[in-house]
MILO-380286 format. One record per residue (C-alpha): residue in one letter; chain; x, y, z. Coordinates in nm, 2 decimals. Layout:
# MILO-380286
<site resn="A" chain="A" xx="X" yy="Y" zz="Z"/>
...
This chain:
# MILO-380286
<site resn="F" chain="A" xx="-0.07" yy="-1.79" zz="-2.38"/>
<site resn="D" chain="A" xx="0.03" yy="-2.08" zz="-2.56"/>
<site resn="D" chain="A" xx="0.22" yy="-2.39" zz="-2.41"/>
<site resn="D" chain="A" xx="0.53" yy="-2.24" zz="-2.46"/>
<site resn="E" chain="A" xx="0.47" yy="-1.91" zz="-2.27"/>
<site resn="R" chain="A" xx="0.32" yy="-2.09" zz="-1.99"/>
<site resn="A" chain="A" xx="0.61" yy="-2.27" zz="-1.95"/>
<site resn="S" chain="A" xx="0.83" yy="-2.02" zz="-1.95"/>
<site resn="I" chain="A" xx="0.63" yy="-1.81" zz="-1.68"/>
<site resn="Y" chain="A" xx="0.58" yy="-2.14" zz="-1.51"/>
<site resn="V" chain="A" xx="0.96" yy="-2.19" zz="-1.46"/>
<site resn="F" chain="A" xx="1.01" yy="-1.83" zz="-1.39"/>
<site resn="I" chain="A" xx="0.80" yy="-1.81" zz="-1.11"/>
<site resn="Q" chain="A" xx="0.96" yy="-2.17" zz="-0.97"/>
<site resn="T" chain="A" xx="1.29" yy="-2.04" zz="-1.03"/>
<site resn="A" chain="A" xx="1.23" yy="-1.72" zz="-0.83"/>
<site resn="A" chain="A" xx="1.04" yy="-1.91" zz="-0.56"/>
<site resn="R" chain="A" xx="1.40" yy="-2.12" zz="-0.52"/>
<site resn="S" chain="A" xx="1.64" yy="-1.85" zz="-0.55"/>
<site resn="S" chain="A" xx="1.54" yy="-1.58" zz="-0.34"/>
<site resn="K" chain="A" xx="1.29" yy="-1.55" zz="-0.01"/>
<site resn="V" chain="A" xx="0.98" yy="-1.47" zz="0.01"/>
<site resn="V" chain="A" xx="0.91" yy="-1.10" zz="0.00"/>
<site resn="T" chain="A" xx="0.57" yy="-0.97" zz="0.13"/>
<site resn="M" chain="A" xx="0.47" yy="-0.63" zz="-0.03"/>
<site resn="P" chain="A" xx="0.24" yy="-0.41" zz="0.23"/>
<site resn="A" chain="A" xx="-0.03" yy="-0.21" zz="0.10"/>
<site resn="T" chain="A" xx="0.02" yy="0.17" zz="0.10"/>
<site resn="V" chain="A" xx="-0.10" yy="0.30" zz="0.45"/>
<site resn="Y" chain="A" xx="-0.20" yy="0.67" zz="0.51"/>
<site resn="L" chain="A" xx="-0.35" yy="0.77" zz="0.87"/>
<site resn="I" chain="A" xx="-0.54" yy="1.08" zz="0.91"/>
<site resn="T" chain="A" xx="-0.61" yy="1.17" zz="1.28"/>
<site resn="G" chain="A" xx="-0.76" yy="1.46" zz="1.44"/>
<site resn="G" chain="A" xx="-0.99" yy="1.57" zz="1.71"/>
<site resn="C" chain="A" xx="-1.36" yy="1.61" zz="1.60"/>
<site resn="R" chain="A" xx="-1.47" yy="1.88" zz="1.31"/>
<site resn="S" chain="A" xx="-1.04" yy="1.88" zz="1.26"/>
<site resn="G" chain="A" xx="-1.13" yy="1.81" zz="0.87"/>
<site resn="K" chain="A" xx="-0.98" yy="1.47" zz="0.85"/>
<site resn="S" chain="A" xx="-1.26" yy="1.35" zz="0.64"/>
<site resn="S" chain="A" xx="-1.22" yy="1.62" zz="0.42"/>
<site resn="Y" chain="A" xx="-0.86" yy="1.58" zz="0.39"/>
<site resn="A" chain="A" xx="-0.89" yy="1.22" zz="0.34"/>
<site resn="Q" chain="A" xx="-1.12" yy="1.21" zz="0.09"/>
<site resn="T" chain="A" xx="-0.95" yy="1.46" zz="-0.14"/>
<site resn="L" chain="A" xx="-0.66" yy="1.27" zz="-0.10"/>
<site resn="C" chain="A" xx="-0.82" yy="0.99" zz="-0.27"/>
<site resn="E" chain="A" xx="-0.95" yy="1.14" zz="-0.52"/>
<site resn="K" chain="A" xx="-0.64" yy="1.30" zz="-0.60"/>
<site resn="L" chain="A" xx="-0.53" yy="0.92" zz="-0.66"/>
<site resn="S" chain="A" xx="-0.78" yy="0.77" zz="-0.81"/>
<site resn="P" chain="A" xx="-1.10" yy="0.87" zz="-1.03"/>
<site resn="H" chain="A" xx="-1.29" yy="0.56" zz="-0.90"/>
<site resn="P" chain="A" xx="-1.22" yy="0.54" zz="-0.49"/>
<site resn="I" chain="A" xx="-1.40" yy="0.33" zz="-0.26"/>
<site resn="Y" chain="A" xx="-1.57" yy="0.46" zz="0.09"/>
<site resn="L" chain="A" xx="-1.54" yy="0.19" zz="0.32"/>
<site resn="A" chain="A" xx="-1.75" yy="0.28" zz="0.61"/>
<site resn="T" chain="A" xx="-1.68" yy="0.09" zz="0.93"/>
<site resn="S" chain="A" xx="-2.03" yy="0.21" zz="1.05"/>
<site resn="S" chain="A" xx="-2.39" yy="0.07" zz="0.93"/>
<site resn="S" chain="A" xx="-2.67" yy="0.26" zz="0.82"/>
<site resn="S" chain="A" xx="-2.88" yy="-0.02" zz="1.03"/>
<site resn="G" chain="A" xx="-2.92" yy="-0.24" zz="1.33"/>
<site resn="E" chain="A" xx="-3.00" yy="-0.17" zz="1.72"/>
<site resn="Y" chain="A" xx="-2.73" yy="0.11" zz="1.75"/>
<site resn="V" chain="A" xx="-2.80" yy="0.32" zz="1.47"/>
<site resn="D" chain="A" xx="-3.03" yy="0.64" zz="1.58"/>
<site resn="A" chain="A" xx="-3.17" yy="0.94" zz="1.36"/>
<site resn="D" chain="A" xx="-2.84" yy="1.15" zz="1.43"/>
<site resn="M" chain="A" xx="-2.62" yy="0.86" zz="1.29"/>
<site resn="I" chain="A" xx="-2.84" yy="0.82" zz="1.00"/>
<site resn="D" chain="A" xx="-2.87" yy="1.21" zz="0.91"/>
<site resn="R" chain="A" xx="-2.43" yy="1.18" zz="0.97"/>
<site resn="I" chain="A" xx="-2.45" yy="0.90" zz="0.69"/>
<site resn="Q" chain="A" xx="-2.65" yy="1.07" zz="0.44"/>
<site resn="R" chain="A" xx="-2.45" yy="1.41" zz="0.46"/>
<site resn="H" chain="A" xx="-2.13" yy="1.22" zz="0.41"/>
<site resn="Q" chain="A" xx="-2.28" yy="1.07" zz="0.14"/>
<site resn="A" chain="A" xx="-2.42" yy="1.35" zz="-0.02"/>
<site resn="D" chain="A" xx="-2.05" yy="1.53" zz="0.03"/>
<site resn="R" chain="A" xx="-1.88" yy="1.24" zz="-0.18"/>
<site resn="N" chain="A" xx="-2.09" yy="1.25" zz="-0.46"/>
<site resn="T" chain="A" xx="-2.11" yy="1.62" zz="-0.48"/>
<site resn="R" chain="A" xx="-1.71" yy="1.61" zz="-0.52"/>
<site resn="L" chain="A" xx="-1.66" yy="1.28" zz="-0.74"/>
<site resn="A" chain="A" xx="-1.93" yy="1.06" zz="-0.88"/>
<site resn="G" chain="A" xx="-1.69" yy="0.77" zz="-0.89"/>
<site resn="W" chain="A" xx="-1.71" yy="0.65" zz="-0.51"/>
<site resn="T" chain="A" xx="-1.84" yy="0.33" zz="-0.44"/>
<site resn="T" chain="A" xx="-1.95" yy="0.28" zz="-0.11"/>
<site resn="I" chain="A" xx="-1.90" yy="-0.07" zz="0.09"/>
<site resn="E" chain="A" xx="-2.06" yy="-0.09" zz="0.45"/>
<site resn="A" chain="A" xx="-1.86" yy="-0.33" zz="0.67"/>
<site resn="P" chain="A" xx="-1.87" yy="-0.29" zz="1.06"/>
<site resn="L" chain="A" xx="-1.65" yy="-0.61" zz="1.14"/>
<site resn="H" chain="A" xx="-1.45" yy="-0.78" zz="0.85"/>
<site resn="P" chain="A" xx="-1.43" yy="-0.54" zz="0.57"/>
<site resn="S" chain="A" xx="-1.14" yy="-0.81" zz="0.45"/>
<site resn="E" chain="A" xx="-1.41" yy="-1.01" zz="0.31"/>
<site resn="H" chain="A" xx="-1.43" yy="-0.73" zz="0.05"/>
<site resn="L" chain="A" xx="-1.04" yy="-0.73" zz="-0.07"/>
<site resn="E" chain="A" xx="-1.13" yy="-0.88" zz="-0.39"/>
<site resn="E" chain="A" xx="-1.34" yy="-0.54" zz="-0.47"/>
<site resn="M" chain="A" xx="-1.03" yy="-0.36" zz="-0.35"/>
<site resn="V" chain="A" xx="-0.74" yy="-0.49" zz="-0.64"/>
<site resn="E" chain="A" xx="-0.57" yy="-0.16" zz="-0.75"/>
<site resn="R" chain="A" xx="-0.81" yy="0.10" zz="-0.58"/>
<site resn="V" chain="A" xx="-0.79" yy="0.31" zz="-0.30"/>
<site resn="V" chain="A" xx="-0.99" yy="0.26" zz="-0.02"/>
<site resn="L" chain="A" xx="-1.11" yy="0.54" zz="0.27"/>
<site resn="V" chain="A" xx="-1.15" yy="0.33" zz="0.58"/>
<site resn="D" chain="A" xx="-1.37" yy="0.61" zz="0.80"/>
<site resn="C" chain="A" xx="-1.32" yy="0.53" zz="1.06"/>
<site resn="L" chain="A" xx="-1.10" yy="0.33" zz="1.32"/>
<site resn="T" chain="A" xx="-1.26" yy="0.48" zz="1.62"/>
<site resn="L" chain="A" xx="-1.64" yy="0.37" zz="1.53"/>
<site resn="W" chain="A" xx="-1.45" yy="0.04" zz="1.38"/>
<site resn="L" chain="A" xx="-1.33" yy="-0.08" zz="1.72"/>
<site resn="T" chain="A" xx="-1.65" yy="0.06" zz="1.89"/>
<site resn="N" chain="A" xx="-1.83" yy="-0.20" zz="1.67"/>
<site resn="Y" chain="A" xx="-1.55" yy="-0.50" zz="1.83"/>
<site resn="M" chain="A" xx="-1.62" yy="-0.37" zz="2.18"/>
<site resn="L" chain="A" xx="-1.96" yy="-0.40" zz="2.14"/>
<site resn="E" chain="A" xx="-1.92" yy="-0.78" zz="1.93"/>
<site resn="Y" chain="A" xx="-1.69" yy="-0.90" zz="2.25"/>
<site resn="K" chain="A" xx="-1.96" yy="-0.71" zz="2.51"/>
<site resn="V" chain="A" xx="-1.71" yy="-0.47" zz="2.69"/>
<site resn="F" chain="A" xx="-1.97" yy="-0.18" zz="2.72"/>
<site resn="S" chain="A" xx="-2.21" yy="-0.41" zz="2.89"/>
<site resn="L" chain="A" xx="-1.98" yy="-0.51" zz="3.19"/>
<site resn="T" chain="A" xx="-2.09" yy="-0.23" zz="3.42"/>
<site resn="T" chain="A" xx="-1.88" yy="0.00" zz="3.64"/>
<site resn="D" chain="A" xx="-2.12" yy="0.07" zz="3.88"/>
<site resn="G" chain="A" xx="-2.00" yy="-0.07" zz="4.19"/>
<site resn="E" chain="A" xx="-1.78" yy="-0.32" zz="4.02"/>
<site resn="D" chain="A" xx="-1.58" yy="-0.57" zz="4.16"/>
<site resn="D" chain="A" xx="-1.17" yy="-0.67" zz="4.05"/>
<site resn="V" chain="A" xx="-1.36" yy="-1.01" zz="3.87"/>
<site resn="T" chain="A" xx="-1.61" yy="-0.78" zz="3.68"/>
<site resn="A" chain="A" xx="-1.27" yy="-0.53" zz="3.59"/>
<site resn="K" chain="A" xx="-1.07" yy="-0.80" zz="3.49"/>
<site resn="E" chain="A" xx="-1.35" yy="-0.96" zz="3.25"/>
<site resn="R" chain="A" xx="-1.36" yy="-0.62" zz="3.10"/>
<site resn="I" chain="A" xx="-0.96" yy="-0.57" zz="3.08"/>
<site resn="T" chain="A" xx="-0.97" yy="-0.91" zz="2.92"/>
<site resn="A" chain="A" xx="-1.27" yy="-0.85" zz="2.64"/>
<site resn="A" chain="A" xx="-1.09" yy="-0.54" zz="2.58"/>
<site resn="E" chain="A" xx="-0.80" yy="-0.66" zz="2.44"/>
<site resn="T" chain="A" xx="-0.96" yy="-0.95" zz="2.27"/>
<site resn="A" chain="A" xx="-1.15" yy="-0.67" zz="2.09"/>
<site resn="S" chain="A" xx="-0.83" yy="-0.48" zz="2.03"/>
<site resn="D" chain="A" xx="-0.65" yy="-0.79" zz="1.91"/>
<site resn="A" chain="A" xx="-0.89" yy="-0.89" zz="1.65"/>
<site resn="I" chain="A" xx="-0.92" yy="-0.56" zz="1.48"/>
<site resn="K" chain="A" xx="-0.53" yy="-0.57" zz="1.48"/>
<site resn="Q" chain="A" xx="-0.57" yy="-0.89" zz="1.29"/>
<site resn="E" chain="A" xx="-0.81" yy="-0.75" zz="1.06"/>
<site resn="I" chain="A" xx="-0.60" yy="-0.45" zz="0.96"/>
<site resn="T" chain="A" xx="-0.31" yy="-0.69" zz="0.88"/>
<site resn="T" chain="A" xx="-0.50" yy="-0.89" zz="0.67"/>
<site resn="M" chain="A" xx="-0.61" yy="-0.63" zz="0.51"/>
<site resn="I" chain="A" xx="-0.31" yy="-0.41" zz="0.44"/>
<site resn="A" chain="A" xx="-0.12" yy="-0.74" zz="0.30"/>
<site resn="Q" chain="A" xx="-0.32" yy="-0.72" zz="0.01"/>
<site resn="W" chain="A" xx="0.01" yy="-0.51" zz="-0.14"/>
<site resn="N" chain="A" xx="-0.19" yy="-0.37" zz="-0.46"/>
<site resn="T" chain="A" xx="-0.41" yy="-0.18" zz="-0.25"/>
<site resn="T" chain="A" xx="-0.39" yy="0.18" zz="-0.10"/>
<site resn="F" chain="A" xx="-0.56" yy="0.22" zz="0.22"/>
<site resn="V" chain="A" xx="-0.65" yy="0.60" zz="0.36"/>
<site resn="F" chain="A" xx="-0.75" yy="0.53" zz="0.74"/>
<site resn="V" chain="A" xx="-0.95" yy="0.82" zz="0.94"/>
<site resn="T" chain="A" xx="-0.90" yy="0.79" zz="1.35"/>
<site resn="N" chain="A" xx="-0.97" yy="1.01" zz="1.62"/>
<site resn="E" chain="A" xx="-0.75" yy="1.17" zz="1.91"/>
<site resn="I" chain="A" xx="-1.02" yy="1.10" zz="2.16"/>
<site resn="G" chain="A" xx="-0.70" yy="1.12" zz="2.46"/>
<site resn="S" chain="A" xx="-0.66" yy="1.45" zz="2.41"/>
<site resn="G" chain="A" xx="-0.94" yy="1.58" zz="2.52"/>
<site resn="G" chain="A" xx="-1.06" yy="1.55" zz="2.88"/>
<site resn="H" chain="A" xx="-0.96" yy="1.25" zz="3.14"/>
<site resn="A" chain="A" xx="-1.29" yy="1.02" zz="3.09"/>
<site resn="S" chain="A" xx="-1.48" yy="1.01" zz="3.42"/>
<site resn="D" chain="A" xx="-1.55" yy="0.59" zz="3.40"/>
<site resn="A" chain="A" xx="-1.37" yy="0.32" zz="3.39"/>
<site resn="V" chain="A" xx="-1.52" yy="0.19" zz="3.02"/>
<site resn="S" chain="A" xx="-1.46" yy="0.50" zz="2.87"/>
<site resn="R" chain="A" xx="-1.07" yy="0.50" zz="3.00"/>
<site resn="T" chain="A" xx="-1.05" yy="0.14" zz="2.87"/>
<site resn="F" chain="A" xx="-1.18" yy="0.26" zz="2.54"/>
<site resn="A" chain="A" xx="-0.99" yy="0.52" zz="2.50"/>
<site resn="D" chain="A" xx="-0.66" yy="0.36" zz="2.58"/>
<site resn="H" chain="A" xx="-0.73" yy="0.09" zz="2.31"/>
<site resn="Q" chain="A" xx="-0.83" yy="0.37" zz="2.06"/>
<site resn="G" chain="A" xx="-0.46" yy="0.50" zz="2.14"/>
<site resn="W" chain="A" xx="-0.29" yy="0.19" zz="2.09"/>
<site resn="L" chain="A" xx="-0.44" yy="0.10" zz="1.78"/>
<site resn="N" chain="A" xx="-0.38" yy="0.47" zz="1.63"/>
<site resn="Q" chain="A" xx="-0.02" yy="0.39" zz="1.72"/>
<site resn="F" chain="A" xx="-0.04" yy="0.06" zz="1.58"/>
<site resn="V" chain="A" xx="-0.16" yy="0.18" zz="1.21"/>
<site resn="A" chain="A" xx="0.04" yy="0.44" zz="1.22"/>
<site resn="S" chain="A" xx="0.38" yy="0.18" zz="1.25"/>
<site resn="K" chain="A" xx="0.24" yy="0.05" zz="0.91"/>
<site resn="S" chain="A" xx="0.20" yy="0.38" zz="0.73"/>
<site resn="R" chain="A" xx="0.37" yy="0.57" zz="0.48"/>
<site resn="E" chain="A" xx="0.22" yy="0.91" zz="0.61"/>
<site resn="V" chain="A" xx="0.09" yy="0.99" zz="0.95"/>
<site resn="V" chain="A" xx="-0.15" yy="1.34" zz="0.93"/>
<site resn="H" chain="A" xx="-0.26" yy="1.53" zz="1.23"/>
<site resn="M" chain="A" xx="-0.55" yy="1.78" zz="1.11"/>
<site resn="V" chain="A" xx="-0.61" yy="2.07" zz="1.34"/>
<site resn="A" chain="A" xx="-0.84" yy="2.33" zz="1.26"/>
<site resn="G" chain="A" xx="-0.84" yy="2.24" zz="0.90"/>
<site resn="C" chain="A" xx="-0.48" yy="2.23" zz="0.87"/>
<site resn="A" chain="A" xx="-0.29" yy="1.94" zz="0.83"/>
<site resn="N" chain="A" xx="0.05" yy="1.86" zz="0.99"/>
<site resn="V" chain="A" xx="0.24" yy="1.55" zz="0.86"/>
<site resn="V" chain="A" xx="0.38" yy="1.36" zz="1.15"/>
<site resn="K" chain="A" xx="0.57" yy="1.10" zz="0.99"/>
<site resn="R" chain="A" xx="0.66" yy="1.10" zz="0.61"/>
<site resn="V" chain="A" xx="0.84" yy="0.79" zz="0.47"/>
<site resn="E" chain="A" xx="1.10" yy="0.98" zz="0.23"/>
<site resn="D" chain="A" xx="1.18" yy="0.76" zz="-0.10"/>
<site resn="G" chain="A" xx="1.43" yy="0.98" zz="-0.24"/>
<site resn="G" chain="A" xx="1.25" yy="1.11" zz="-0.52"/>
<site resn="R" chain="A" xx="1.08" yy="1.46" zz="-0.65"/>
<site resn="G" chain="A" xx="1.18" yy="1.76" zz="-0.42"/>
<site resn="A" chain="A" xx="1.51" yy="1.93" zz="-0.49"/>
<site resn="K" chain="A" xx="1.54" yy="2.33" zz="-0.40"/>
<site resn="G" chain="A" xx="1.45" yy="2.53" zz="-0.68"/>
<site resn="S" chain="A" xx="1.20" yy="2.31" zz="-0.84"/>
<site resn="W" chain="A" xx="0.94" yy="2.52" zz="-1.02"/>
<site resn="M" chain="A" xx="0.68" yy="2.31" zz="-0.88"/>
<site resn="S" chain="A" xx="0.51" yy="2.37" zz="-0.55"/>
<site resn="Q" chain="A" xx="0.57" yy="2.16" zz="-0.23"/>
<site resn="D" chain="A" xx="0.20" yy="2.06" zz="-0.24"/>
<site resn="D" chain="A" xx="0.23" yy="1.95" zz="-0.64"/>
<site resn="R" chain="A" xx="0.55" yy="1.76" zz="-0.56"/>
<site resn="D" chain="A" xx="0.38" yy="1.62" zz="-0.24"/>
<site resn="D" chain="A" xx="0.09" yy="1.50" zz="-0.47"/>
<site resn="A" chain="A" xx="0.30" yy="1.36" zz="-0.77"/>
<site resn="K" chain="A" xx="0.47" yy="1.18" zz="-0.51"/>
<site resn="L" chain="A" xx="0.14" yy="1.03" zz="-0.38"/>
<site resn="L" chain="A" xx="0.03" yy="0.93" zz="-0.71"/>
<site resn="D" chain="A" xx="0.34" yy="0.77" zz="-0.83"/>
<site resn="T" chain="A" xx="0.32" yy="0.54" zz="-0.49"/>
<site resn="F" chain="A" xx="-0.03" yy="0.47" zz="-0.60"/>
<site resn="L" chain="A" xx="0.03" yy="0.40" zz="-0.95"/>
<site resn="S" chain="A" xx="0.31" yy="0.15" zz="-0.85"/>
<site resn="S" chain="A" xx="0.06" yy="-0.08" zz="-0.67"/>
<site resn="R" chain="A" xx="-0.08" yy="-0.17" zz="-0.98"/>
<site resn="S" chain="A" xx="-0.05" yy="-0.54" zz="-1.14"/>
<site resn="L" chain="A" xx="0.18" yy="-0.53" zz="-1.49"/>
<site resn="Q" chain="A" xx="0.17" yy="-0.80" zz="-1.77"/>
<site resn="M" chain="A" xx="0.49" yy="-0.94" zz="-1.77"/>
<site resn="D" chain="A" xx="0.68" yy="-1.02" zz="-2.06"/>
<site resn="S" chain="A" xx="0.68" yy="-1.43" zz="-2.11"/>
<site resn="K" chain="A" xx="1.06" yy="-1.41" zz="-2.24"/>
<site resn="G" chain="A" xx="1.24" yy="-1.23" zz="-1.96"/>
<site resn="Y" chain="A" xx="1.23" yy="-0.96" zz="-1.69"/>
<site resn="F" chain="A" xx="1.51" yy="-0.74" zz="-1.61"/>
<site resn="M" chain="A" xx="1.64" yy="-0.62" zz="-1.28"/>
<site resn="V" chain="A" xx="1.81" yy="-0.28" zz="-1.21"/>
<site resn="K" chain="A" xx="2.09" yy="-0.18" zz="-0.94"/>
<site resn="L" chain="A" xx="2.37" yy="0.07" zz="-0.87"/>
<site resn="D" chain="A" xx="2.69" yy="-0.04" zz="-0.85"/>
<site resn="E" chain="A" xx="3.04" yy="0.11" zz="-0.85"/>
<site resn="N" chain="A" xx="2.89" yy="0.43" zz="-0.96"/>
<site resn="R" chain="A" xx="2.71" yy="0.24" zz="-1.28"/>
<site resn="I" chain="A" xx="2.37" yy="0.20" zz="-1.36"/>
<site resn="V" chain="A" xx="2.33" yy="-0.15" zz="-1.39"/>
<site resn="A" chain="A" xx="2.07" yy="-0.31" zz="-1.59"/>
<site resn="S" chain="A" xx="2.09" yy="-0.72" zz="-1.62"/>
<site resn="F" chain="A" xx="1.83" yy="-0.95" zz="-1.83"/>
<site resn="Y" chain="A" xx="1.73" yy="-1.28" zz="-1.72"/>
<site resn="S" chain="A" xx="1.57" yy="-1.48" zz="-1.95"/>
<site resn="C" chain="A" xx="1.25" yy="-1.70" zz="-1.90"/>
<site resn="I" chain="A" xx="1.28" yy="-1.92" zz="-2.20"/>
<site resn="V" chain="A" xx="1.24" yy="-2.30" zz="-2.19"/>
<site resn="N" chain="A" xx="1.41" yy="-2.53" zz="-2.45"/>
<site resn="D" chain="A" xx="1.30" yy="-2.88" zz="-2.56"/>
<site resn="K" chain="A" xx="1.48" yy="-3.01" zz="-2.24"/>
<site resn="G" chain="A" xx="1.26" yy="-2.79" zz="-2.01"/>
<site resn="E" chain="A" xx="1.57" yy="-2.56" zz="-1.90"/>
<site resn="I" chain="A" xx="1.59" yy="-2.19" zz="-1.88"/>
<site resn="C" chain="A" xx="1.76" yy="-2.11" zz="-2.21"/>
<site resn="D" chain="A" xx="1.88" yy="-1.80" zz="-2.43"/>
<site resn="L" chain="A" xx="1.78" yy="-1.77" zz="-2.75"/>
<site resn="Q" chain="A" xx="2.00" yy="-2.01" zz="-2.93"/>
<site resn="G" chain="A" xx="1.85" yy="-2.26" zz="-2.68"/>
<site resn="N" chain="A" xx="2.18" yy="-2.30" zz="-2.50"/>
<site resn="K" chain="A" xx="2.10" yy="-2.34" zz="-2.10"/>
<site resn="I" chain="A" xx="2.20" yy="-2.07" zz="-1.91"/>
<site resn="K" chain="A" xx="2.42" yy="-2.13" zz="-1.60"/>
<site resn="C" chain="A" xx="2.38" yy="-2.09" zz="-1.25"/>
<site resn="C" chain="A" xx="2.62" yy="-1.87" zz="-1.08"/>
<site resn="N" chain="A" xx="2.90" yy="-2.05" zz="-0.86"/>
<site resn="G" chain="A" xx="2.68" yy="-2.35" zz="-0.85"/>
<site resn="G" chain="A" xx="2.42" yy="-2.22" zz="-0.67"/>
<site resn="S" chain="A" xx="2.04" yy="-2.16" zz="-0.73"/>
<site resn="R" chain="A" xx="2.06" yy="-1.81" zz="-0.90"/>
<site resn="R" chain="A" xx="2.08" yy="-1.85" zz="-1.26"/>
<site resn="E" chain="A" xx="2.32" yy="-1.58" zz="-1.43"/>
<site resn="P" chain="A" xx="2.17" yy="-1.30" zz="-1.67"/>
<site resn="M" chain="A" xx="2.16" yy="-1.35" zz="-1.97"/>
<site resn="K" chain="A" xx="2.31" yy="-1.01" zz="-2.08"/>
<site resn="V" chain="A" xx="2.42" yy="-0.73" zz="-1.85"/>
<site resn="W" chain="A" xx="2.47" yy="-0.37" zz="-1.95"/>
<site resn="K" chain="A" xx="2.66" yy="-0.08" zz="-1.73"/>
<site resn="G" chain="A" xx="2.58" yy="0.31" zz="-1.77"/>
<site resn="R" chain="A" xx="2.62" yy="0.66" zz="-1.64"/>
<site resn="T" chain="A" xx="2.30" yy="0.77" zz="-1.72"/>
<site resn="A" chain="A" xx="1.94" yy="0.63" zz="-1.85"/>
<site resn="K" chain="A" xx="2.00" yy="0.77" zz="-2.19"/>
<site resn="E" chain="A" xx="2.30" yy="0.53" zz="-2.25"/>
<site resn="L" chain="A" xx="2.14" yy="0.22" zz="-2.06"/>
<site resn="T" chain="A" xx="1.82" yy="0.27" zz="-2.27"/>
<site resn="T" chain="A" xx="2.05" yy="0.33" zz="-2.62"/>
<site resn="A" chain="A" xx="2.24" yy="0.01" zz="-2.54"/>
<site resn="I" chain="A" xx="1.88" yy="-0.20" zz="-2.44"/>
<site resn="F" chain="A" xx="1.66" yy="-0.12" zz="-2.67"/>
<site resn="E" chain="A" xx="1.82" yy="0.06" zz="-2.99"/>
<site resn="E" chain="A" xx="2.16" yy="-0.15" zz="-3.01"/>
<site resn="W" chain="A" xx="2.10" yy="-0.47" zz="-2.86"/>
<site resn="E" chain="A" xx="2.05" yy="-0.70" zz="-3.17"/>
<site resn="D" chain="A" xx="1.83" yy="-0.94" zz="-2.96"/>
<site resn="A" chain="A" xx="1.60" yy="-0.71" zz="-2.84"/>
<site resn="A" chain="A" xx="1.38" yy="-0.70" zz="-3.15"/>
<site resn="K" chain="A" xx="1.35" yy="-1.11" zz="-3.10"/>
<site resn="L" chain="A" xx="1.24" yy="-1.09" zz="-2.78"/>
<site resn="E" chain="A" xx="1.00" yy="-0.85" zz="-2.86"/>
<site resn="F" chain="A" xx="0.94" yy="-0.66" zz="-2.58"/>
<site resn="S" chain="A" xx="0.58" yy="-0.51" zz="-2.49"/>
<site resn="I" chain="A" xx="0.57" yy="-0.09" zz="-2.49"/>
<site resn="G" chain="A" xx="0.46" yy="-0.15" zz="-2.16"/>
<site resn="H" chain="A" xx="0.79" yy="-0.34" zz="-2.03"/>
<site resn="A" chain="A" xx="1.01" yy="-0.09" zz="-2.25"/>
<site resn="A" chain="A" xx="0.81" yy="0.18" zz="-2.06"/>
<site resn="Y" chain="A" xx="0.90" yy="0.05" zz="-1.71"/>
<site resn="I" chain="A" xx="1.27" yy="-0.01" zz="-1.80"/>
<site resn="G" chain="A" xx="1.32" yy="0.37" zz="-1.90"/>
<site resn="R" chain="A" xx="1.15" yy="0.49" zz="-1.57"/>
<site resn="E" chain="A" xx="1.37" yy="0.27" zz="-1.35"/>
<site resn="V" chain="A" xx="1.71" yy="0.35" zz="-1.56"/>
<site resn="Q" chain="A" xx="1.57" yy="0.71" zz="-1.53"/>
<site resn="R" chain="A" xx="1.52" yy="0.68" zz="-1.13"/>
<site resn="A" chain="A" xx="1.82" yy="0.48" zz="-1.08"/>
<site resn="E" chain="A" xx="1.99" yy="0.78" zz="-1.27"/>
<site resn="H" chain="A" xx="1.83" yy="1.07" zz="-1.04"/>
<site resn="C" chain="A" xx="1.95" yy="0.80" zz="-0.71"/>
<site resn="L" chain="A" xx="2.34" yy="0.82" zz="-0.88"/>
<site resn="Y" chain="A" xx="2.36" yy="1.15" zz="-0.89"/>
<site resn="S" chain="A" xx="2.19" yy="1.28" zz="-0.57"/>
<site resn="N" chain="A" xx="2.38" yy="0.99" zz="-0.35"/>
<site resn="I" chain="A" xx="2.06" yy="0.85" zz="-0.26"/>
<site resn="P" chain="A" xx="2.00" yy="0.51" zz="-0.24"/>
<site resn="Y" chain="A" xx="1.74" yy="0.29" zz="-0.50"/>
<site resn="Q" chain="A" xx="1.53" yy="0.02" zz="-0.50"/>
<site resn="Q" chain="A" xx="1.35" yy="-0.09" zz="-0.82"/>
<site resn="D" chain="A" xx="1.02" yy="-0.03" zz="-0.82"/>
């Protein structure tokens, strides 16, 4: 960027910060749960491979350490071989406690976290929950165990919260429904089962979609609808439409190069699609201005400035024609191909929502 471009971007960021509330965009989260050998890991791997050719496998267990035995090593090796057979692009990260330390590696990636149960186990070990014996325990020991378990549970929830605050990463968590089996015979096991259930509920509350696996069959128990595809009579199967929706959600989390001279806001208003262009051009006085250098006024004396240009239309074609073919200043602003494609996608979505009576929110 040259000095003018840097100044434009700086002013845009400062103006946006002053004129609107700070909104945290969380990561896209999926939770896959089920019992032992229910097919949850296989389903989660397939989901990740549909979204990206280069997913990350975040192993919450370690391939070494005092708690790793021959059975665990064999299980790890089988999982690794299965992933490599399915897709060569997998990257493995081992992080038994603090995977947020690897967040830079996860930017714009799909991350399979397998699994929450082992991860919670690591935290229970870290906080000595399992070392508090249940043989003839007194009230003091029971209280210590409960406090330690609550501390461990709070710690893993905070770690998860830190991770999913990274908006441009997609997380697929795998967990176990250990409370669906028999009642645990000892207090420590019952404590763990309780906190596993509460942890599952916590992640489910943050998830866009929750899938319960039974005998290799996926049952969607939660899905946040976004008013996208899925109309009756579509040539595509429901599975194909679901895959397309998942892919779009993942692509929405990537970073985009913003044009230095301005940006568009799209909304629905009074049965019309409305597109507004906001300038980021800076004149010699350091003021946001139009192409002629004239300062752009703020609305009603407030901090939010007026758009440089506003269009209203009934269809996406009507709007994009007016913006990119009929607006004389469009050529002078030199919009990037990516920016123009983005506006085309957004107004097409807005048109679909307008004629389907679906709420629209700009991506």
